[in-house]
N, C-alpha and C positions, 0 to 999 in steps of 0.2 A: 653758369656758376655750377657749382656742385651739391648735391645734397649729402653731409654726414651724418651716419648713425653710429653713434659711441655706446657699447654696451660698457659697465663700468661697477665694480664693488661699491655698496654703498659709503665706505670710508673715504673715498675718494672720487664721490658728486661732485661735492661740495668745490674740490683744483678745478675739475673736467669744467662746470659751468663756468669758473670764475676766467679760467683758462679759454672759453670760446670769448663768454663778457665783452673784457677787456681787448680783443682782439678787431684792430678796425674792419677786418677783410669778413664779419661774419653776421649774420640776419636771422630772422626766425628760430629765435633761441626755443626748446620745448624741451622741457623736464620731466619725465613718466618716475615715478616713486615705483620699487620692486616691481618694475614691469615687465624683466627681461627672467625666464623659464632658464633657460641653461645656454649659457652662462645665470647663477642668479646674481640680483640686481637691478642696477635702475638704465634707462635709457633714457641719453642726451641724444635730441636732436637741433639740428643746423643745416643753413646754407651755407657755403664757403666761396669765397670769391678762388678761380682757380688758379689764380697768383700767389694766393694764401694759403691753400691747400697741404705743400709739402712744408712749410713752416710748421700747421698746425699739427700735420700727424707728428712728426718730428718729436714737439712738444709731448704730445698727447706720448708716446711710445717712450717716450723717458718718464713719464707716471706709469712703465708697466702696462698699459690697457689692453697691448697688443697681445702682452701673453696671460692677466689677471682677466681677461674680457672678449673685447671684438671692436675692428673699426671697418667700417663698408661704405664707399662710395661709391657716387651715384651721379650721372653725365643730368644737370636740366634743360628741359630745351627751353621751356616760357616760363618766365619768373616774372607776372604785375607788380611791383611793390615798389615805394618807396628807400625803404627800407635797404634790399636786395639795388638799387643803384645804387648808393650810399658806398655800401660795403664794396662792390667795382669801384666807384671813383676813390674808395681810400685807402684800398689794399694798392700797396707797389706794384708797378711794371703793367707790361698788355698782357692780359689773357690770352693771346698767341703765342706768345711769346715763353707762359708757363711751363716748366716741367714737373711733374708730382712724376715720379721718382717711383712712389711702388706703386701707382696703376699701370707707369712701361715696365713693370717689373712682371707686373700680373696677367699682362695682356701680352707677351712677353712669353712666361711660360706656357698660357693658355695656346698660344698658336704654335707653337713649337713641339707640341706632343706626334710620338710616332702612333695613328691608327689608322683604321679600317679607311675613315672618310681622307685624310692626307694623299695615303697610298695609292686611291680612286682618285680622285682630283689630281693625281699628277701623274697618275698611268690616262686619265682622258684627256688631259692637254697634250703628252706624247703622241699619242694616237691621234690626235686631231693634225700635231704640226707634222708626224708621218701624210700625212695626206695633203696637205699644206704642199707638202716637199714632192713627191708622186704626180702631182694637179698642177703642179709648177702655181702653185695659189698666194701670195703674197695676204689676203683678206682672211684666209686660212690660218695661217702665219698667225696672224693677228688675235684671231681668236683663240688660238693656242694659248697667245702668251697673259691675256686674262683669263683664262681658267687657271692657270699653274698657282700654286698656293705657297712656292719655297719662297718665300719673300718674308713669311715670317718664320723660320729656325734660323734665317739670313739675320735677319734685325734678332733675332735672339740671342745668338753669338757673338754678336757685339754688346751688348746690355751685359749679358755676362762677361768678357773678356775687361769690362770698364769697370763694372760693378765689381768684379771679383768673383761671380757667381758660379764653380766651376757645373755645377750641377746644371745650372741652365744650359751651360757652353754643350754639355755631355750630352744630353740631352735633345740638343738643337743639332747636333754632330748626329748623333742618331738618326734624327728623323729624315736627315738630306743622304746618310751611309747607306739605309736600305731602301729609302722612296725613292730615288735616281735610279739604281739598277735593277729594282722592282717593277719600273717603270719603263726603264728601256726591254726589260726582258719580254713582258706582254708583249710594247710594240713593235718587238723583235716579230716575234710569233703571228700577230695582225699584219704583218711584212708579209711571213709564209705563208699564211692564209687566202692573203690578197693574189699572190702570185700562183700560189696551186692553181686556183678556180682561174687564172688569166684576166684578175682585174688590169696587170699592170708586167710589163716587161724589163729585164736588166736594162736593157737604154734609159730607163727612167729619169736616174742621172748623166746622162750623158749629155753633153753640150754648153752651152750656157742659159741658166733661166733666173728669173727674175729673183727668185729666193735664195741663191747663192750665198748674199751677205752670211747667211747664219749662219756657214760652216768657216769662210774667209775671215780667220783674226789677225787683226792687224793694231793699232798704237790708237783708230776708232772704237774697236771694242773692249777697250779697257776703260779711252772716257768715259762712252756711254755709259761704262757700269760704276765708273767712280761717282759720278754725275745723277746717276737713278738712284743709287746709295743714300747718297746725300739726301736724294730729296724724299726717298721714302723714308726715311729717318724722321727728317723733320717733321712729317705727315704724322709720324707716328708720336714724337713728342707734343707736338701743337696739338694735336685731337684733326687733323682737319683730311679725313680717310680720303673724303673723295682724291685727293692730289697722288693714291698709292695706282687707282687704275691709270696712269700715264705711266707710273716705276713700271708695272705690270708690262705697257704695252711699249716699253723703251728696250727690257734687255731679253737677250736670245739665251736664257741658260733651258727653257725650253724650249724649244727649236732644236737648237745644239745637240740635245739629248732626243731627240726624234729623229734628225735628221742621224744621229751615227746610227743609233738602232735603223734604219734603213739603210745606209752604205752598207755595214757589217753585214746584214743578208745577202746584201745585190755584189756582193763582194769586192765593193771599193774602199780599198782602207786607207790610203790617201787621204777621201775626204772622213772616214769615218775619226783619221786619229786629228784631221783640222776642224772637225768638231767638237769632238774630245777637249782639245785645247783650249774652243771658243766656250765651250761650258765652265771649265777649269777658270777661266782669266775672267767672268762674267760672275764667278761663284765668287773668285776674292776678291776682284773691285769693289764689290755691292759691301763685304764685310768692312773692309779698310775705310771705303768713305763712313760706313755709317759709326764705325768707331771712332773716328775724328769728330765728328760732326758730335760725338756724344761727349766727346773729352771738351769740348771748344765751351758746349754746352753745364760741364759739369762744376760751375762756375755757382750755378743754381740749386748744388747739393748739398742739402741739408741734414736727409735724413739719413740715419744710421742701418747698415744692411746689419737686422737681425740676426739672419740665415736662417729664417725659418724653410722649413722644407718644401717645395714647390708641389704646388696642389696635384694629384694623382686624376682628378676627379673627371 
């Protein structure tokens, strides 16, 4: 279940309480008179079945609460209550299949920002991939896949395209457009440093290696990217975050960027081009699949996007 907190002007408190009381997917409704300071008003709290959250948020937005007050949602890990059990039973659908669109917009906006943490994680992931390429270590390549934070902006682009939130698309695209080149430059500098002190030589890429799949572009590259994008978006929309780990391990975005950096420094331009192609195929494939998943799930779309600017905090 989800914990809902509403701050609203006193003149619409009765409407909010009535709305929550009449909905079968709510439990534990609490009304606190004049408890809110900024913005001033009453505070109403309730526990809401996940499959009812989108409909309730839509109704609250129709009352203008998102402009005159505030609406917040939090995940409840444990709820020991017959009232909560009845609310989940009476709510239509299954919690795992429910999409809380405003929650998805919030998560996408949070994970799509270009900041030092994003660039640092992406750079570390590319450096790990470079080490895996040079040492012919698939295990290190897998580690680079897990560290890479690129799925957040890719998912944000998909959400922005479906919801026509072009501000979200621009923010996520900027994160990728700046993050990957910076990470690749850092990796290239690390490769130059490693070569300069004799850690490896230009023959590191010659011959066949276990990690050659990183740059070998083919139909399977696109298939894996499409499947990973679909699984990742299903994970985000159903709050099954553990699935995302499998998505990170499946796609070769970060390893391809790391391989391209090493190949460029060692002068293997053929493999550089193939690695960049692999990167592009994976990025596009993930976004396309994520968009298709969201379009198929849009039948649950009840909240109207108020066009509020994305948080920059």
